[in-house]
C-alpha positions, 0 to 999 in steps of 0.5 A: 031279283028284277026289282033289285036290278031295276033299283040299281039301274035307276040309282045309277041313272039318277046319280049321274043326272040332275033335273034342274028347273029353269023358268019352270021348265024341267031340264035334264043335266048330266054329271061329268068331272074336270080338273080345275085351274088348281088341279082339283077335280070338280063336278059339273052338270052339263046339258045331255048329249055332248060328245067326248070333250076335246082338251087343249093344253096351252102354256097358260092353262087349258081349254076343254070343250064339249061339242054337241050334235047341233054344233053348240058348245061349252068350253071351260077356260083355265089360265090366262086365256081370253076368249071373245064371244058374241052375244048373238052369233046368228039369229036365234043363236046365243053365247054367254060367259061366266067366271067361276072360282078362277076359270071361265065357262062359255057356251056358244052357237046355242039355239033359242030352243036349248038356251035354258039348258045351257043357262041352267048349267052356268046358273048352277055353277054360281050357286 
């Protein structure tokens, strides 16, 4: 019975996670779902550790933001929304934007030690 429970728990954990490899470093990403600009649900793999997403509905679409304890964030922008970012916000902090299938995904305030995690998320979206 213990083997069955262990197997089930292990399956649930790994089915909601993905180990991506970025620059020969294994990165653990967590599965979440969001509605895209057409109302379809899509799967995203995000760096682990985000808090409950904050969603702002606007006339042009929506902005959904995942905030991390270290104040880094990842936002999904849908609609006719423009978001201005800086390449380097502060020393050793980074931001990046990618357009994907009608919406934008942006990360910011990312420290250099977590940059590969956030890059892996955006790189997976492009595949």
